[in-house]
N, C-alpha and C positions, 0 to 999 in steps of 0.2 A: 870222099866216098859217096856214092849214090847221089850225085849232085844234079841229076836230071829231074825234070818235072815229075812229081809223084802223084799218086792218086789222091783224090779228095776224101774228106771225111764227111760223115753225115751225123748231124745232131738231130735227134727226134724227140718229140714230146709224147708222152705215154698214150694219149688218146688216138694216136695214129698219124698225126700230121708230120710229114718229113720235110726237113730243111736241109738241102744239100749245100755244103760249104766248099767252095773251090779256093783253097789256100795258095799262097805264093811261096811260102817257105820252102827252101831246098835243103836246109840244114836244121838239126834239132835246136840249136841256139836261136835260130830265126823263128821256129815254131813256138818256142817257149815265150816269145814276145807276141806273136800273131794269134795263136790259138786262144789264149784267155780273152783277148779282145773280141774275137769272133763268137766265142762261147757266151760271153756276158751280153753281147748284143742280142743273142737269141734267148738266153735264160730269162732276161727281164720281162719277156712276153709270155712266159709259160711257168706253170707251177712245178713241173718236173721235166727233166731232159735226160734222154738216153743217147749214147754215142755208138755209132757203127763206124768201124774203120778197118782197113786191111793193109797188110804188109808193113811198109815203112810208115804209112799213115797212122797205123796203130802205135808204132814206136813213138812217133811225134806226139800223139795224143797222150800216151802214158807219161812221156817226159814233160809235157806242158800242162796237162789238166789234172794231175793227181790230187790237187787240193780244191778242185771245183765241186759243186754240188750236183754230181751226176748220179742219177738213180741206178743206172745199169749200163754196162758196156757190152758190145758184141764185137769181137775181133775175128776177122777172117785171115788166116795165114799170117798171124802177127809176127813181126820181128820183136822179140822180147828180151834179147841180149845182144845189143849192138856191138859191144866189145868182142864177144864171141864170133859174131858174123864177120867183123873186120879181120880178126885173127884167122878165121877159116879162109877168107878171100886172100889173105897174105900167103897162106900155104898154097892155095890153088895157083897163085901167080908167081910162086917161088920168090917171094919178097921177104927179107928179114926186117925185124923191127928197127935195127940200126940203119938199114937202107932207107926205110920210110922216114925215119927221124931226120936223116941227112937231106933227103930230096924234098921232103914235105908233101909232095904229091907224086903218085906213080900211076900212069894209065895202064890198065890190064888188057890182056888179049880178049877178055870176055866182056869188055865194054864198060867196066866200072873204073872210077878213079879212086884209088886208095889215098887217104888223107891222114897225115899225122895229127892235124888239129881235130879231126873227127874222132880218131882213136883216143886222143887225150880227153876230149869232151865226154865220150862214153865212159871212160874210167873215172872221171871226176864227178859224174852225175849218175850215180847208181839209181836204178828204178825202185821207187817206192809206190806201190799201188794197192789201195785198200777198197776199191770200188767193186761191187758185185759184178762179175764178168763171166761171159760165156765165150768160149773159143771154139772156132771151127778150124780144123787142121787137116791138111791133105797127108795121107799116110806116106807118100813118097816126096814130101816137101824137100827140095834140094837147097833151100836157104837156111832153114831152121831145123836142126836135128830134133828128133822126138824127145831125147833126154833133156834138151833145153826147154822145150815146151812143157814137158812133164814137171820139171823143177819149178817153173814159173807157176803152173797150175797149183802145185802143192803149196808153194810159198804164199800165194795170193788167195787161196781157197776158191779158185775159179772152177767152172765146169769145163770139160773138154769133150768135144764130139769129133770123131775122126771119120773122114770119108775115105774108104778103101780105094787103092790104086789111083790116088789123086796126087798131083804135084802142087806147087806153090800157088799158081794162079787159077782161080775159078772162072771159067769163061764159056764152056760148052753149055748147050741147052740142058743136058742131064745134070751138070754141076750146078747151074744156076737154079734149077728146080730143087735140088738137094739143099742149096743154100737158103732158098725161100722157105722151104719146109722147116729147116733148122731154126731160122729166126722165129717163125710162128710158134714152134714147139718151145723154144727157149724163153719166149716172152710171156708164157703163161705162169 
């Protein structure tokens, strides 16, 4: 599932220097190996590091960096429950768990590849996240339901900001302005 190139993550130091990290991982088990190496190469040069990530990049960061010394995280439209997302995509594609288990991978009409290995990984590696986190969520996000985000926010004691009439991807000038203002406000 979601085995196309994903968006990068940003690790930042508190005084404002931003270091963009373009990772190669396409699966969470690859990110679990790659992200700590990338993080440690940056962390050794700074006293504090914050993480900014969006969508599946946030899921990869949560999965791979939960035990790192991160001062704060900023997640934009994060995937916070991969098992749930895969289950939802299976419903959208009219694919049963037995079919996925048998075929191992199934290409969907909406461009994603469902993967049995990915589903098993998500089930076997539940999210544990105790880092202070701010989340920006689009009110009409079609990948992560509000209830899923709300449960994660409650469980992790994160803050949640919602942009009205917004879907999963932030890309318009108005949305990017809102995102910039959110990061400034959240970092105080």
